[in-house]
C-alpha positions as CSV (number, residue, x, y, z in Angstrom):
1,M,-27.8,-0.1,-21.1
2,R,-25.3,-2.0,-19.0
3,G,-22.5,-0.2,-20.8
4,D,-24.1,3.1,-20.2
5,R,-24.4,2.3,-16.4
6,G,-20.7,1.3,-16.3
7,S,-19.7,4.5,-18.1
8,S,-21.7,6.6,-15.7
9,A,-20.1,4.9,-12.7
10,G,-16.7,5.6,-14.2
11,L,-17.5,9.2,-14.8
12,A,-18.7,9.6,-11.2
13,V,-15.4,8.2,-10.0
14,V,-13.5,10.6,-12.2
15,K,-15.5,13.5,-10.9
16,Q,-14.9,12.6,-7.3
17,S,-11.2,12.2,-7.9
18,Q,-11.1,15.7,-9.4
19,A,-13.1,17.2,-6.6
20,R,-10.6,16.1,-3.7
21,P,-7.2,15.5,-5.2
22,D,-5.3,16.6,-2.0
23,D,-7.2,14.4,0.5
24,E,-5.3,11.2,1.0
25,F,-8.1,9.5,2.8
26,G,-10.4,10.5,0.1
27,S,-7.9,9.2,-2.5
28,R,-8.1,5.8,-0.7
29,R,-11.8,5.9,-0.7
30,M,-11.9,6.7,-4.3
31,T,-9.5,3.9,-5.1
32,A,-11.7,1.5,-3.2
33,R,-14.7,2.7,-5.0
34,S,-12.9,2.6,-8.3
35,S,-11.9,-1.0,-7.5
36,A,-15.4,-1.8,-6.7
37,G,-16.6,-0.3,-9.9
38,M,-14.0,-2.2,-11.9
39,A,-15.0,-5.3,-10.1
40,G,-18.6,-4.7,-11.1
41,A,-17.6,-4.0,-14.6
42,A,-15.5,-7.2,-14.7
43,M,-18.4,-9.2,-13.4
44,L,-20.6,-7.7,-16.1
45,E,-18.0,-8.5,-18.6
46,G,-17.5,-11.9,-17.1
47,G,-21.2,-12.5,-17.5
48,R,-20.8,-11.8,-21.1
49,R,-17.6,-13.8,-21.5
50,G,-18.8,-17.0,-20.0
51,P,-18.4,-19.4,-17.2
52,L,-14.6,-19.6,-17.4
53,R,-14.1,-16.2,-16.0
54,L,-16.6,-16.9,-13.3
55,A,-14.5,-19.9,-12.2
56,R,-11.4,-17.8,-12.2
57,A,-13.1,-15.1,-10.1
58,G,-14.3,-17.8,-7.6
59,A,-10.7,-19.2,-7.3
60,R,-9.3,-15.8,-6.6
61,H,-12.0,-15.2,-4.0
62,A,-11.2,-18.5,-2.3
63,M,-7.5,-17.6,-2.3
64,T,-8.3,-14.3,-0.7
65,R,-10.3,-16.0,2.1
66,L,-7.5,-18.4,2.7
67,A,-5.0,-15.6,3.0
68,L,-7.3,-13.7,5.4
69,T,-7.6,-16.9,7.5
70,A,-3.9,-17.3,7.6
71,V,-3.4,-13.7,8.7
72,I,-6.0,-14.0,11.5
73,G,-4.3,-17.2,12.7
74,L,-0.9,-15.5,12.8
75,L,-2.4,-12.5,14.7
76,T,-4.0,-15.0,17.2
77,L,-0.8,-16.8,17.7
78,T,1.1,-13.5,18.2
79,A,-1.5,-12.5,20.8
80,A,-1.3,-15.8,22.6
81,T,2.5,-15.8,22.8
82,P,2.8,-13.0,25.5
83,A,0.2,-14.9,27.7
84,L,2.4,-18.1,27.5
85,G,5.4,-16.0,28.4
86,Q,3.5,-14.6,31.3
87,K,2.7,-18.1,32.6
88,R,6.3,-19.1,32.3
89,V,7.3,-16.0,34.2
90,K,4.8,-16.7,36.9
91,A,5.9,-20.3,37.5
92,P,9.0,-19.4,39.4
93,D,6.9,-16.9,41.5
94,L,4.7,-19.8,42.6
95,G,7.6,-21.9,43.7
96,E,9.0,-19.0,45.7
97,K,5.6,-18.5,47.4
98,Q,5.5,-22.2,48.3
99,R,9.0,-22.0,49.8
100,D,7.9,-18.9,51.8
101,L,4.9,-20.8,53.0
102,R,7.0,-23.7,54.2
103,E,9.4,-21.3,56.0
104,T,6.5,-19.6,57.6
105,Q,5.1,-22.9,58.8
106,K,8.5,-23.9,60.1
107,R,8.8,-20.7,62.0
108,L,5.3,-21.1,63.4
109,G,6.2,-24.6,64.6
110,E,9.3,-23.3,66.3
111,E,7.4,-20.5,68.0
112,R,4.8,-23.0,69.2
113,A,7.5,-25.2,70.6
114,K,9.0,-22.2,72.4
115,A,5.6,-21.3,73.8
116,A,5.2,-24.9,75.1
117,D,8.7,-24.7,76.7
118,A,7.7,-21.4,78.2
119,R,4.5,-22.8,79.6
120,K,6.5,-25.7,81.1
121,R,8.9,-23.2,82.7
122,E,6.0,-21.1,83.9
123,A,4.5,-24.1,85.7
124,G,3.1,-23.4,89.1
125,L,5.6,-22.7,91.8
126,L,3.7,-24.9,94.2
127,A,3.9,-27.7,91.7
128,E,7.6,-27.2,91.3
129,L,8.0,-26.9,95.1
130,E,6.0,-30.1,95.5
131,T,8.2,-32.0,93.0
132,I,11.3,-30.9,94.8
133,D,9.9,-31.7,98.2
134,R,8.8,-35.2,97.1
135,R,12.2,-35.9,95.6
136,L,14.0,-34.5,98.7
137,T,11.7,-36.5,101.0
138,E,12.5,-39.6,99.0
139,K,16.2,-39.0,99.1
140,R,16.1,-38.4,102.8
141,R,14.2,-41.6,103.3
142,Q,16.7,-43.5,101.2
143,V,19.6,-41.9,103.2
144,A,17.9,-42.9,106.4
145,N,17.4,-46.4,105.2
146,L,21.0,-46.6,104.1
147,D,22.2,-45.2,107.5
148,A,20.1,-47.9,109.2
149,R,21.7,-50.6,107.0
150,I,25.1,-49.1,107.7
151,Q,24.5,-49.3,111.4
152,K,23.3,-52.9,111.0
153,A,26.3,-53.8,109.0
154,Q,28.6,-52.1,111.5
155,S,26.9,-54.1,114.3
156,D,27.3,-57.3,112.4
157,I,30.9,-56.6,111.8
158,A,31.5,-55.9,115.4
159,G,29.8,-59.2,116.3
160,L,31.8,-61.1,113.7
161,Q,35.0,-59.5,115.0
162,G,34.0,-60.6,118.5
163,D,33.4,-64.1,117.3
164,I,36.7,-64.2,115.4
165,G,38.5,-63.0,118.5
166,R,36.9,-65.7,120.6
167,L,37.5,-68.4,118.1
168,Q,41.1,-67.3,117.7
169,G,41.5,-67.7,121.4
170,Q,40.0,-71.2,121.3
171,Q,42.1,-72.1,118.4
172,T,45.3,-70.9,120.2
173,G,44.4,-73.1,123.3
174,Q,43.6,-76.1,121.1
175,E,46.8,-75.7,119.2
176,E,48.7,-75.6,122.5
177,A,46.9,-78.8,123.7
178,L,47.5,-80.6,120.4
179,G,51.1,-79.5,120.6
180,R,51.6,-81.1,124.0
181,R,50.0,-84.3,122.8
182,L,52.1,-84.4,119.6
183,R,55.3,-83.9,121.7
184,A,54.2,-86.8,124.0
185,L,53.5,-89.0,121.1
186,Y,56.8,-88.1,119.5
187,K,58.6,-89.1,122.7
188,L,56.6,-92.3,122.9
189,Q,57.5,-93.1,119.3
190,V,61.2,-92.5,120.0
191,Q,61.0,-95.0,122.8
192,G,59.7,-97.7,120.5
193,G,56.0,-96.9,120.2
194,V,53.0,-98.2,122.1
195,L,53.6,-102.0,121.9
196,P,56.7,-102.2,124.1
197,L,54.9,-100.1,126.7
198,L,51.8,-102.2,126.5
199,F,53.6,-105.5,126.9
200,S,56.4,-104.4,129.2
201,G,54.8,-106.1,132.3
202,D,53.7,-109.7,133.0
203,D,50.6,-108.8,134.9
204,P,47.5,-108.9,132.7
205,L,45.7,-106.4,134.9
206,V,48.4,-103.9,134.4
207,Q,48.4,-104.4,130.7
208,A,44.6,-104.0,130.6
209,T,44.9,-100.8,132.6
210,Q,47.5,-99.4,130.2
211,L,45.5,-100.4,127.2
212,R,42.4,-98.6,128.7
213,H,44.5,-95.5,129.3
214,L,45.9,-95.5,125.8
215,T,42.4,-95.8,124.4
216,T,41.2,-92.9,126.5
217,L,44.2,-90.8,125.3
218,A,43.4,-91.7,121.7
219,T,39.7,-90.6,122.2
220,V,40.8,-87.4,123.8
221,D,43.2,-86.7,120.9
222,A,40.5,-87.4,118.3
223,R,38.2,-85.0,120.1
224,L,40.8,-82.3,120.3
225,I,41.4,-82.7,116.6
226,R,37.7,-82.5,115.8
227,E,37.3,-79.4,118.0
228,Y,40.3,-77.7,116.4
229,R,38.8,-78.5,112.9
230,V,35.4,-77.0,113.9
231,T,37.1,-74.0,115.4
232,S,39.2,-73.4,112.3
233,E,36.2,-73.8,110.0
234,G,34.1,-71.4,112.1
235,L,36.9,-68.9,112.2
236,A,37.3,-69.1,108.4
237,E,33.5,-68.7,107.9
238,R,33.3,-65.7,110.1
239,K,36.3,-64.1,108.4
240,A,34.6,-64.6,105.1
241,R,31.4,-63.1,106.4
242,L,33.4,-60.2,107.9
243,E,35.0,-59.4,104.6
244,A,31.6,-59.6,102.8
245,R,30.0,-57.3,105.4
246,Q,32.9,-54.9,105.2
247,R,32.6,-54.7,101.4
248,E,28.8,-54.2,101.8
249,L,29.5,-51.5,104.3
250,G,31.8,-49.7,101.9
251,A,29.1,-49.9,99.1
252,L,26.4,-48.7,101.5
253,R,28.6,-45.7,102.5
254,A,29.3,-44.8,98.9
255,E,25.6,-45.1,98.0
256,A,24.6,-43.0,101.1
257,E,27.1,-40.3,100.1
258,A,25.6,-40.3,96.6
259,E,22.1,-40.0,98.0
260,R,23.2,-37.3,100.4
261,A,24.7,-35.4,97.5
262,E,21.5,-35.7,95.5
263,A,19.5,-34.6,98.6
264,D,21.8,-31.6,99.0
265,R,21.2,-30.7,95.3
266,E,17.4,-30.9,95.8
267,A,17.7,-28.8,98.9
268,A,19.7,-26.3,97.0
269,K,17.0,-26.2,94.3
270,R,14.4,-25.7,97.0
271,L,16.4,-22.8,98.6
272,S,16.9,-21.2,95.2
273,L,13.1,-21.3,94.5
274,L,12.3,-20.0,98.0
275,A,14.8,-17.2,97.5
276,R,13.2,-16.2,94.3
277,V,9.8,-16.1,96.0
278,K,11.2,-14.0,98.8
279,D,13.2,-11.5,96.7
280,E,11.3,-11.2,93.4
281,R,7.9,-9.5,93.2
282,A,6.7,-11.6,90.3
283,Y,7.5,-14.9,92.0
284,H,6.0,-13.6,95.2
285,D,2.8,-12.6,93.6
286,R,2.5,-15.9,91.8
287,M,3.1,-17.8,95.0
288,V,0.5,-15.8,96.9
289,G,-2.1,-16.5,94.2
290,E,-1.3,-20.2,94.2
291,L,-1.4,-20.4,98.0
292,S,-4.8,-18.7,98.0
293,E,-6.0,-21.2,95.4
294,A,-4.5,-24.1,97.6
295,S,-6.4,-22.7,100.6
296,R,-9.7,-22.8,98.6
297,R,-9.0,-26.3,97.4
298,L,-8.4,-27.4,101.0
299,E,-11.7,-25.9,102.1
300,A,-13.5,-27.7,99.2
301,F,-11.7,-30.9,100.2
302,I,-12.8,-30.6,103.8
303,R,-16.3,-30.0,102.7
304,D,-16.2,-33.2,100.6
305,L,-14.8,-35.1,103.6
306,Q,-17.6,-33.8,105.8
307,E,-20.2,-34.8,103.2
308,K,-18.6,-38.3,103.0
309,Q,-18.6,-38.6,106.8
310,R,-22.3,-37.5,107.0
311,R,-23.3,-40.1,104.4
312,L,-21.4,-42.8,106.3
313,A,-23.0,-41.7,109.6
314,E,-26.5,-41.8,108.0
315,E,-25.8,-45.3,106.6
316,K,-24.6,-46.4,110.0
317,Q,-27.8,-45.1,111.7
318,R,-30.0,-46.9,109.1
319,R,-28.2,-50.1,109.8
320,L,-28.5,-49.7,113.5
321,A,-32.2,-48.9,113.2
322,K,-32.7,-52.4,111.8
323,V,-31.0,-54.1,114.7
324,P,-33.0,-54.5,117.9
325,P,-31.3,-53.2,121.0
326,P,-29.8,-55.7,123.5
327,A,-31.6,-56.6,126.7
328,R,-29.2,-54.6,128.8
329,S,-27.6,-51.7,127.1
330,R,-25.3,-49.1,128.7
331,P,-26.2,-45.5,128.3
332,A,-24.6,-43.9,125.3
333,P,-21.9,-41.3,126.0
334,P,-22.9,-37.7,125.4
335,A,-22.4,-36.6,121.8
336,D,-19.9,-33.9,120.8
337,G,-22.7,-31.8,119.5
338,V,-24.2,-31.4,123.0
339,P,-23.3,-28.1,124.6
340,G,-20.8,-28.5,127.4
341,T,-19.3,-31.8,126.1
342,G,-16.7,-32.9,123.6
343,F,-14.3,-30.8,121.6
344,G,-16.6,-27.7,121.6
345,A,-16.4,-27.5,125.4
346,L,-12.6,-27.3,125.5
347,R,-12.1,-23.8,124.1
348,G,-8.9,-22.4,125.6
349,R,-7.9,-25.8,127.1
350,L,-6.6,-27.9,124.2
351,L,-3.1,-29.3,124.2
352,W,-0.5,-27.7,122.0
353,P,0.3,-29.8,118.9
354,A,4.0,-29.1,119.4
355,Q,5.9,-26.9,121.8
356,G,7.4,-24.0,120.0
357,R,7.0,-20.3,119.2
358,V,4.2,-19.0,117.1
359,V,5.7,-17.2,114.2
360,G,2.6,-16.8,112.0
361,E,-0.6,-15.5,113.5
362,Y,-4.1,-16.3,112.4
363,G,-6.0,-13.8,110.3
364,A,-5.2,-11.1,107.7
365,Q,-1.5,-10.6,106.8
366,I,0.3,-7.9,105.0
367,H,3.7,-8.7,103.5
368,P,6.3,-6.2,104.9
369,R,8.1,-5.8,101.6
370,F,5.6,-6.2,98.8
371,G,2.5,-5.1,100.7
372,T,0.4,-8.1,99.4
373,K,-2.6,-9.0,101.6
374,T,-3.4,-12.5,102.5
375,F,-5.4,-14.4,105.1
376,R,-3.9,-17.2,107.2
377,N,-6.4,-19.8,108.3
378,G,-4.1,-21.2,111.0
379,I,-0.9,-20.6,112.9
380,D,2.7,-21.4,112.1
381,I,4.7,-22.8,115.0
382,D,8.5,-22.6,114.8
383,V,9.7,-26.1,116.0
384,A,12.8,-28.1,115.4
385,E,12.6,-30.6,112.7
386,G,11.8,-34.1,113.9
387,T,9.9,-32.9,117.0
388,N,6.8,-35.0,117.7
389,I,3.3,-33.7,116.6
390,V,0.6,-34.7,119.0
391,A,-3.2,-34.8,118.7
392,V,-4.7,-31.9,120.6
393,Y,-7.8,-34.0,121.3
394,G,-9.1,-37.5,120.7
395,G,-10.7,-38.4,117.4
396,Q,-10.4,-40.3,114.2
397,V,-7.8,-39.8,111.5
398,L,-9.7,-38.6,108.5
399,Y,-6.9,-38.0,106.0
400,T,-3.2,-38.5,105.7
401,G,-1.2,-37.6,102.6
402,W,0.3,-35.0,100.5
403,F,-1.7,-31.8,99.8
404,R,-0.2,-29.2,97.5
405,G,0.7,-26.1,99.4
406,Y,0.7,-27.9,102.7
407,G,3.1,-30.9,102.2
408,N,2.3,-33.9,104.3
409,L,-1.1,-33.2,105.9
410,I,-2.9,-34.9,108.7
411,I,-6.6,-34.2,109.4
412,V,-8.3,-35.5,112.5
413,D,-12.1,-35.5,113.0
414,H,-13.1,-34.8,116.6
415,G,-16.8,-35.1,116.1
416,G,-19.4,-32.3,116.2
417,N,-18.0,-31.0,112.8
418,Y,-14.7,-30.1,114.5
419,Y,-11.5,-30.8,112.7
420,T,-7.8,-30.1,113.3
421,L,-5.2,-30.0,110.6
422,Y,-1.4,-30.5,111.0
423,A,0.7,-29.6,107.9
424,H,4.4,-29.7,106.8
425,A,4.9,-33.0,108.6
426,A,8.2,-34.9,107.9
427,E,6.8,-38.3,108.9
428,V,3.2,-39.4,109.4
429,K,2.8,-42.1,112.1
430,V,-0.9,-42.8,111.8
431,R,-3.2,-44.0,109.0
432,E,-6.6,-43.0,107.8
433,G,-9.3,-44.5,110.1
434,D,-7.1,-44.8,113.1
435,E,-8.5,-43.7,116.5
436,V,-6.2,-41.4,118.3
437,K,-6.1,-40.2,121.9
438,Q,-5.3,-36.8,123.2
439,G,-1.6,-36.3,123.3
440,Q,-0.8,-39.3,121.1
441,T,2.0,-38.8,118.6
442,I,0.7,-38.6,115.1
443,G,3.8,-37.4,113.2
444,T,7.0,-35.4,113.3
445,V,7.7,-31.8,112.3
446,G,9.3,-31.2,108.9
447,D,9.4,-28.7,106.1
448,T,7.4,-30.4,103.4
449,G,5.5,-27.8,101.4
450,S,6.8,-25.0,103.7
451,L,8.2,-21.7,102.4
452,Q,9.9,-20.9,105.7
453,G,11.7,-24.1,106.6
454,A,10.9,-26.6,109.3
455,R,7.7,-25.6,111.1
456,L,4.2,-26.9,112.0
457,Y,1.1,-25.4,110.5
458,F,-2.0,-25.9,112.6
459,E,-5.7,-25.2,111.9
460,V,-8.9,-25.6,113.8
461,R,-12.1,-25.8,111.7
462,H,-15.7,-26.0,112.7
463,E,-18.3,-26.9,109.9
464,G,-15.6,-26.2,107.4
465,K,-14.8,-22.7,108.6
466,S,-11.4,-21.8,110.1
467,Q,-11.2,-20.8,113.8
468,D,-8.4,-18.9,115.5
469,P,-6.3,-21.7,117.2
470,A,-5.1,-19.2,119.8
471,Q,-8.6,-19.2,121.3
472,W,-8.6,-23.0,121.6
473,L,-5.1,-23.8,122.8
474,Q,-4.0,-23.5,126.4
475,P,-2.5,-20.2,127.4
476,R,1.3,-20.2,127.6
477,G,3.1,-19.7,130.9
């Protein structure tokens, strides 16, 4: 029956082959089926032929599996090769990206450095002006000190020259006197010396008198010699001092010239900055903004000073309340806060802080060129540099020092919450806490912090708010 089944399978295959001879795909299928049939027949035959054929078939099957495994491995390796190639191609791209990143970071650092430099260059104009003014003030102070030292050296040199002339006159007279004595001694020596003259007579009294005269002459000669030596030494010492002072004077003059040159350079920087503020709209607008901010800072500063003064006054009152009054006490003077007394009663009668022309009025201002609007809390008085600044009324110096936008500033507390401010001072002649009287000199006019040159800026404030100084100062003429 197995043979019949195999024959039937073979016939089926033959029939299918005859049915589709032209179909290549069908031919392949038939070939595969034929092979399967043959394999089945071989297995059946093998079953009849014994275990040997089974072993051979198993070996062939193992070989086939091994071949298939090798083929799959080759295909896998072939598929993996492009991926490796891709990784090798991408490695240079990664290095280029890293280099680009480093270049970008470098450019970013450079831009940040440029931005920092720009911020430095764009520093506040008032800060720049303050730096220049401080350096210029210091240079001027050094020049003034050097000038004073030069004058002192010149005075010393003149004194030494006078001493040298006087000593030279003394030396000339002493040389003449010593010359006469030397000629007399020479004549005496030519005549045989002192002994023949001494023993020329027989009278002992005459000999004693001659001996006494000779002794006196010797004493006088010794004194002349000592005086001449002292004069010569004094003359040499003064000549040496004169030479030293002359060298010092030369060095001082050279140093003063160098400091003056440095001061001139700082002054030129200042003029250049002020010219930019005057001529360029951007600089002008920046300066206006900074001056407005400086004015606000000054108001806040005065409020802080007022609060400090109030606390000090309260503390003083608490201390006084603990102390019993003396048996006989004088009546206290009227306080400034009382109407009709103190600073508040002197509206229109205050002294002028400096005699000059008012070139900047109190109140709202409009720039004639750029049209910017500002508010001036005080007045500008055009005064020659170095002119004295006086206190308009008695009071206590509350503050002295540099204030940005105002230069050297003096604030005087007059009581009753009244204050006066004096700005752009060249020299401050009072200290904080000093009591000043009306008309007392408190400084000199300068140009520190000023945008317009040497002038005095003056304010009157009550309870921190600015007042029109023209309403407080005496009328002119």
